[in-house]
SERO-4910 file (N, C-alpha, C, O; in steps of 0.05 Angstrom, whole numbers):
BEGIN
 pado doro    nc1    nc2    nc3   cac1   cac2   cac3    cc1    cc2    cc3    oc1    oc2    oc3
  Met    A     -3    569   1226    -13    585   1204    -44    582   1201    -58    602   1197
  Lys    A    -54    557   1204    -82    552   1202    -97    566   1224   -118    577   1220
  Thr    A    -86    565   1249    -99    578   1271    -99    608   1267   -119    621   1274
  His    A    -78    618   1256    -76    647   1250    -98    655   1230   -111    676   1234
  Leu    A   -103    639   1210   -124    645   1190   -152    644   1203   -169    660   1196
  Ile    A   -155    625   1220   -181    622   1234   -187    647   1251   -208    658   1250
  Trp    A   -167    656   1266   -170    680   1282   -175    705   1265   -191    722   1271
  Leu    A   -160    707   1243   -164    729   1224   -192    729   1213   -204    750   1211
  Ser    A   -202    706   1205   -229    704   1194   -250    711   1215   -269    725   1209
  Leu    A   -245    701   1240   -263    708   1261   -263    738   1267   -285    750   1271
  Gly    A   -240    750   1266   -238    779   1271   -253    795   1249   -267    814   1255
  Ile    A   -249    787   1224   -263    800   1202   -293    797   1204   -308    816   1200
  Ser    A   -302    773   1212   -331    768   1216   -342    786   1237   -364    797   1234
  Ile    A   -328    789   1259   -337    807   1281   -339    835   1272   -359    849   1278
  Val    A   -319    845   1257   -319    872   1247   -343    876   1228   -357    896   1230
  Leu    A   -348    857   1211   -371    859   1192   -397    859   1207   -415    875   1200
  Ile    A   -400    842   1226   -425    841   1241   -429    866   1257   -451    877   1257
  Ala    A   -408    876   1270   -410    902   1285   -416    925   1266   -433    942   1273
  Gly    A   -404    925   1242   -410    946   1223   -439    945   1214   -451    966   1211
  Asp    A   -450    921   1210   -479    919   1203   -496    930   1225   -516    943   1221
  Gly    A   -488    924   1250   -504    934   1272   -503    964   1274   -524    976   1280
  Leu    A   -480    976   1268   -479   1005   1268   -496   1017   1246   -509   1038   1250
  Ala    A   -495   1005   1222   -511   1015   1200   -541   1013   1206   -556   1031   1199
  Ala    A   -549    992   1220   -577    989   1226   -586   1010   1246   -609   1018   1247
  Asn    A   -567   1019   1263   -574   1039   1283   -574   1068   1273   -583   1086   1286
  Ala    A   -563   1072   1249   -562   1099   1237   -591   1108   1234   -608   1094   1224
  Gln    A   -596   1133   1242   -623   1144   1241   -629   1156   1214   -612   1170   1202
  Thr    A   -654   1152   1205   -663   1163   1180   -683   1185   1186   -701   1181   1203
  Val    A   -680   1208   1174   -699   1230   1177   -720   1228   1155   -713   1226   1132
  Leu    A   -745   1229   1164   -767   1228   1145   -780   1256   1144   -784   1269   1164
  Leu    A   -787   1264   1119   -798   1291   1115   -822   1290   1096   -823   1273   1078
  Val    A   -840   1309   1100   -862   1313   1082   -864   1344   1079   -864   1358   1098
  Cys    A   -866   1353   1054   -868   1382   1049   -897   1387   1040   -908   1373   1023
  Thr    A   -909   1408   1052   -936   1416   1044   -936   1446   1038   -920   1461   1049
  Trp    A   -954   1454   1020   -955   1482   1012   -984   1489   1008   -997   1479    989
  Asp    A   -995   1507   1025  -1022   1516   1023  -1021   1543   1008  -1009   1562   1017
  Thr    A  -1034   1544    984  -1032   1568    967  -1057   1571    951  -1077   1558    955
  Ser    A  -1056   1590    933  -1079   1594    915  -1069   1599    887  -1046   1605    882
  Ser    A  -1087   1597    868  -1080   1600    840  -1102   1616    826  -1126   1614    831
  Val    A  -1093   1633    807  -1111   1647    789  -1103   1638    761  -1079   1638    754
  Phe    A  -1123   1630    746  -1118   1619    719  -1142   1624    701  -1163   1631    712
  Arg    A  -1140   1619    676  -1162   1621    657  -1172   1593    650  -1155   1576    644
  Asp    A  -1198   1589    652  -1209   1563    644  -1211   1561    614  -1201   1579    599
  Lys    A  -1223   1539    604  -1224   1535    575  -1240   1556    560  -1236   1560    536
  Thr    A  -1258   1569    574  -1274   1590    561  -1260   1617    562  -1270   1637    551
  Gly    A  -1238   1619    576  -1223   1644    579  -1230   1660    603  -1219   1681    608
  Lys    A  -1249   1649    619  -1257   1663    644  -1236   1659    666  -1226   1637    669
  Glu    A  -1230   1681    680  -1210   1679    702  -1222   1664    725  -1245   1670    734
  Lys    A  -1207   1645    736  -1216   1629    759  -1196   1631    782  -1173   1637    778
  Phe    A  -1207   1627    806  -1190   1628    830  -1196   1602    845  -1219   1593    847
  Glu    A  -1175   1589    855  -1179   1566    872  -1157   1563    892  -1135   1572    888
  Arg    A  -1164   1551    915  -1145   1546    937  -1134   1518    932  -1149   1499    925
  Arg    A  -1108   1515    936  -1094   1490    931  -1077   1482    955  -1067   1500    970
  Phe    A  -1074   1456    958  -1056   1446    979  -1038   1425    965  -1047   1403    958
  Tyr    A  -1013   1432    962   -994   1414    950   -981   1397    972   -974   1408    993
  Val    A   -978   1371    967   -966   1354    988   -947   1334    974   -953   1322    954
  Ser    A   -924   1330    987   -904   1311    976   -908   1284    990   -921   1282   1010
  Pro    A   -896   1264    978   -895   1238    992   -875   1240   1015   -861   1260   1017
  Val    A   -874   1220   1031   -853   1219   1052   -827   1214   1039   -823   1194   1024
  Val    A   -807   1231   1044   -780   1228   1033   -761   1224   1056   -767   1230   1079
  Ser    A   -738   1213   1050   -719   1207   1072   -691   1216   1065   -683   1219   1041
  Met    A   -676   1221   1086   -647   1227   1084   -634   1219   1110   -648   1214   1130
  Ser    A   -608   1216   1109   -594   1209   1134   -595   1232   1154   -599   1255   1146
  Lys    A   -591   1226   1179   -590   1247   1199   -568   1267   1193   -572   1291   1197
  Glu    A   -546   1258   1184   -523   1275   1178   -530   1294   1155   -524   1317   1156
  Glu    A   -543   1283   1133   -551   1300   1111   -571   1321   1120   -570   1344   1112
  Phe    A   -590   1313   1137   -610   1331   1147   -597   1354   1163   -602   1377   1158
  Leu    A   -579   1347   1181   -566   1367   1198   -549   1386   1182   -548   1410   1188
  Glu    A   -537   1376   1161   -521   1393   1143   -540   1412   1128   -534   1436   1127
  Ala    A   -562   1403   1118   -581   1419   1103   -595   1439   1121   -602   1461   1112
  Asp    A   -599   1431   1146   -616   1447   1164   -599   1467   1181   -610   1481   1197
  Arg    A   -573   1468   1177   -556   1484   1194   -555   1513   1187   -548   1530   1204
  Asp    A   -561   1520   1162   -558   1548   1154   -586   1562   1155   -605   1550   1164
  Gly    A   -586   1587   1147   -611   1603   1150   -634   1593   1134   -657   1598   1141
  Glu    A   -629   1579   1111   -651   1570   1094   -665   1546   1107   -689   1542   1103
  Arg    A   -650   1530   1121   -661   1506   1134   -672   1487   1114   -669   1491   1090
  Ile    A   -685   1466   1123   -696   1446   1105   -719   1456   1089   -725   1447   1067
  Glu    A   -733   1477   1100   -755   1489   1085   -745   1502   1059   -760   1502   1039
  Gly    A   -721   1512   1060   -709   1523   1036   -706   1503   1013   -709   1509    990
  Leu    A   -699   1478   1021   -697   1457   1000   -724   1452    987   -725   1449    962
  Cys    A   -745   1452   1002   -771   1447    991   -781   1471    975   -792   1468    953
  Thr    A   -776   1495    985   -783   1519    970   -770   1520    943   -782   1525    922
  Thr    A   -744   1515    942   -729   1515    917   -740   1494    898   -743   1499    874
  Tyr    A   -746   1470    909   -757   1449    892   -784   1457    880   -789   1452    857
  Leu    A   -801   1468    897   -827   1478    887   -823   1499    865   -837   1499    845
  Glu    A   -805   1518    870   -800   1539    850   -791   1528    824   -799   1537    803
  Asn    A   -774   1508    825   -762   1497    800   -779   1476    787   -774   1468    764
  Thr    A   -801   1467    799   -818   1447    787   -847   1458    785   -856   1466    764
  Val    A   -861   1458    807   -889   1465    808   -895   1493    798   -911   1498    781
  Ile    A   -880   1513    809   -885   1541    802   -877   1547    774   -892   1560    759
  Thr    A   -854   1537    765   -845   1541    738   -866   1530    718   -872   1543    698
  Ala    A   -876   1505    723   -895   1493    705   -922   1509    705   -934   1512    684
  Ala    A   -930   1518    728   -955   1534    730   -953   1560    714   -971   1567    700
  Val    A   -930   1573    717   -926   1598    702   -926   1592    672   -938   1607    656
  Asp    A   -914   1570    664   -914   1562    635   -942   1557    625   -948   1561    602
  Arg    A   -960   1548    643   -988   1543    636  -1005   1569    637  -1029   1569    630
  Gly    A   -993   1591    646  -1007   1616    648  -1021   1620    675  -1038   1638    677
  Glu    A  -1014   1604    694  -1026   1607    721  -1010   1627    738   -986   1631    733
  Arg    A  -1023   1639    757  -1009   1655    777  -1013   1642    804  -1035   1642    815
  Leu    A   -992   1630    815   -992   1618    841   -984   1639    862   -965   1654    857
  Asp    A   -997   1639    884   -990   1657    906   -965   1645    920   -967   1626    935
  Thr    A   -942   1656    914   -917   1646    925   -913   1651    955   -895   1642    967
  Ser    A   -931   1668    966   -930   1673    995   -947   1653   1011   -950   1656   1035
  Gly    A   -957   1632    997   -972   1612   1011   -956   1599   1034   -932   1603   1036
  Gln    A   -970   1585   1052   -957   1574   1075   -944   1547   1069   -957   1528   1062
  Leu    A   -917   1547   1072   -902   1523   1068   -895   1510   1095   -888   1525   1114
  Lys    A   -898   1484   1097   -891   1470   1122   -877   1444   1116   -885   1430   1097
  Val    A   -857   1438   1131   -844   1412   1129   -849   1396   1154   -841   1405   1176
  Ile    A   -862   1374   1151   -866   1355   1174   -842   1338   1175   -833   1327   1155
  Arg    A   -830   1335   1199   -806   1319   1202   -808   1301   1225   -823   1305   1244
  Asn    A   -793   1279   1225   -793   1260   1247   -770   1263   1266   -766   1246   1283
  Ile    A   -755   1285   1264   -732   1289   1282   -738   1314   1299   -747   1334   1289
  Glu    A   -731   1311   1325   -732   1335   1342   -713   1331   1365   -704   1308   1370
  Leu    A   -706   1353   1378   -688   1351   1400   -701   1335   1423   -725   1339   1428
  Ser    A   -686   1318   1435   -697   1301   1456   -698   1314   1484   -712   1305   1502
  Gly    A   -683   1336   1487   -681   1349   1513   -657   1339   1528   -651   1349   1550
  Glu    A   -643   1320   1518   -618   1309   1530   -596   1330   1526   -598   1347   1509
  Asn    A   -575   1327   1541   -551   1345   1538   -539   1341   1511   -540   1319   1499
  Ala    A   -528   1362   1500   -516   1361   1473   -495   1340   1470   -491   1329   1448
  Gly    A   -481   1333   1491   -460   1313   1490   -470   1284   1493   -455   1265   1489
  Ser    A   -496   1281   1499   -506   1253   1503   -510   1239   1476   -509   1251   1455
  Arg    A   -514   1213   1478   -517   1197   1454   -545   1201   1441   -548   1195   1417
  Ser    A   -564   1210   1457   -591   1212   1446   -601   1241   1446   -621   1247   1459
  Val    A   -587   1258   1431   -594   1286   1430   -620   1289   1415   -636   1308   1420
  Tyr    A   -625   1271   1395   -649   1273   1379   -667   1249   1384   -658   1227   1391
  Lys    A   -693   1254   1381   -712   1231   1381   -726   1231   1354   -730   1252   1342
  Phe    A   -734   1208   1346   -745   1204   1319   -773   1191   1321   -777   1172   1337
  Ser    A   -791   1202   1305   -818   1190   1303   -817   1168   1282   -798   1166   1266
  Thr    A   -837   1151   1281   -839   1130   1261   -850   1141   1235   -862   1162   1235
  Lys    A   -847   1126   1214   -859   1133   1188   -889   1134   1191   -902   1152   1179
  Glu    A   -900   1116   1206   -930   1116   1209   -939   1142   1223   -960   1152   1215
  Gln    A   -924   1152   1242   -932   1177   1255   -931   1201   1236   -948   1218   1236
  Ile    A   -910   1201   1219   -907   1222   1199   -930   1221   1179   -941   1241   1171
  Glu    A   -936   1197   1170   -959   1193   1151   -985   1202   1163  -1002   1213   1149
  Lys    A   -989   1196   1189  -1013   1205   1203  -1015   1236   1203  -1037   1247   1197
  Leu    A   -993   1249   1208   -993   1279   1209   -999   1289   1181  -1014   1309   1178
  Arg    A   -987   1277   1160   -992   1285   1133  -1021   1281   1125  -1034   1299   1114
  Asp    A  -1032   1258   1132  -1059   1252   1125  -1079   1270   1140  -1099   1278   1129
  Ala    A  -1073   1277   1164  -1090   1296   1180  -1089   1324   1167  -1110   1337   1165
  Ala    A  -1066   1333   1158  -1064   1359   1144  -1080   1358   1118  -1094   1378   1112
  Val    A  -1078   1337   1103  -1093   1334   1078  -1123   1335   1084  -1138   1349   1070
  Lys    A  -1132   1320   1104  -1160   1319   1110  -1171   1346   1119  -1192   1355   1110
  Glu    A  -1155   1360   1136  -1164   1386   1145  -1167   1406   1122  -1187   1420   1121
  Leu    A  -1148   1406   1104  -1150   1426   1082  -1169   1417   1060  -1180   1433   1046
  Lys    A  -1173   1391   1057  -1194   1381   1039  -1221   1389   1049  -1239   1398   1034
  Asp    A  -1225   1386   1075  -1251   1394   1088  -1255   1425   1086  -1278   1434   1086
  Ala    A  -1233   1440   1084  -1234   1469   1081  -1238   1477   1052  -1237   1501   1045
  Gly    A  -1241   1458   1034  -1247   1464   1006  -1222   1467    988  -1225   1477    966
  Arg    A  -1199   1458    997  -1175   1460    980  -1174   1437    960  -1184   1415    966
  Phe    A  -1163   1443    937  -1157   1421    918  -1130   1410    927  -1111   1424    932
  Ile    A  -1129   1383    930  -1105   1370    939  -1089   1361    915  -1099   1346    898
  Leu    A  -1064   1370    913  -1047   1363    891  -1021   1350    902  -1008   1363    919
  Asn    A  -1015   1327    893   -990   1314    901   -967   1324    883   -971   1329    859
  Phe    A   -944   1328    894   -920   1334    878   -897   1318    889   -896   1311    912
  Asn    A   -878   1312    871   -855   1297    879   -834   1316    890   -830   1338    879
  Trp    A   -822   1308    913   -800   1324    924   -776   1305    927   -776   1287    944
  Asp    A   -756   1310    912   -731   1294    913   -711   1312    928   -701   1331    916
  Val    A   -705   1305    953   -688   1322    969   -659   1324    957   -644   1342    964
  Thr    A   -652   1305    941   -625   1306    928   -625   1324    903   -604   1332    895
  Gly    A   -649   1329    892   -651   1345    868   -645   1330    843   -647   1341    821
  Asn    A   -639   1304    845   -632   1288    822   -654   1285    801   -649   1282    777
  Ser    A   -680   1286    810   -702   1282    791   -717   1308    785   -740   1307    776
  Glu    A   -704   1330    790   -717   1356    787   -727   1361    758   -749   1370    754
  Ile    A   -710   1354    738   -718   1358    710   -741   1341    703   -760   1350    690
  Ala    A   -741   1316    711   -763   1297    705   -788   1307    719   -810   1305    708
  Asp    A   -786   1317    744   -809   1326    759   -821   1351    746   -845   1355    746
  Leu    A   -803   1369    735   -813   1392    721   -829   1384    696   -851   1395    691
  Glu    A   -819   1365    682   -833   1355    658   -860   1343    666   -880   1347    652
  Ser    A   -861   1329    688   -886   1317    697   -906   1339    705   -929   1337    699
  Glu    A   -896   1360    719   -913   1382    727   -924   1397    703   -946   1407    703
  Lys    A   -908   1399    681   -917   1413    657   -941   1398    644   -956   1411    630
  Lys    A   -944   1373    649   -966   1357    638   -991   1359    655  -1012   1350    646
  Arg    A   -989   1371    678  -1012   1373    696  -1033   1391    683  -1027   1411    671
  Thr    A  -1058   1383    686  -1080   1400    676  -1092   1416    699  -1089   1408    723
  Val    A  -1105   1437    694  -1118   1453    714  -1138   1435    729  -1155   1423    717
  Pro    A  -1135   1433    756  -1150   1414    771  -1179   1422    779  -1192   1408    794
  Thr    A  -1189   1444    769  -1216   1452    776  -1236   1431    768  -1235   1420    746
  Val    A  -1254   1424    786  -1275   1405    781  -1296   1418    764  -1307   1439    772
  Val    A  -1303   1406    742  -1325   1416    725  -1351   1404    734  -1353   1379    736
  Lys    A  -1371   1421    740  -1397   1410    750  -1416   1406    728  -1439   1397    733
***
């Protein structure tokens, strides 16, 4: 009986260790959403102003499976970001009396791409590191800052769980024009 319990404990330990190893190998997809657009608004004196803006999210993550599920239809992952911008940034801007150009260029930087391996192989996808994604984001911010864009950070919750809180935060944003 004692030997049986020892073997049972050993077997459970092996399963737990193997399970941890599998979880550690699960791939995480990292994403950054950017939106290059423009805004027309009235300043404090009532004069109409125009400015170019570049909205940028922090690096967000989801599992590979969640990403593939979201990215499989016609909207793709860009649709998630567009919807989030519409429900937070754009809604708050409209409430402030601004007109944002909704046809601005939206881009999602991602760390997942096809590896070129056969679809049945174990390594169909290859993943970049978080540092590589941050470098790409920082380079995009620098390029558009150098081009005279106002850089505005916005929160992007790919689950949508903090959408209401993010809308409230966006409503508190003030017009970012620099007063000289």
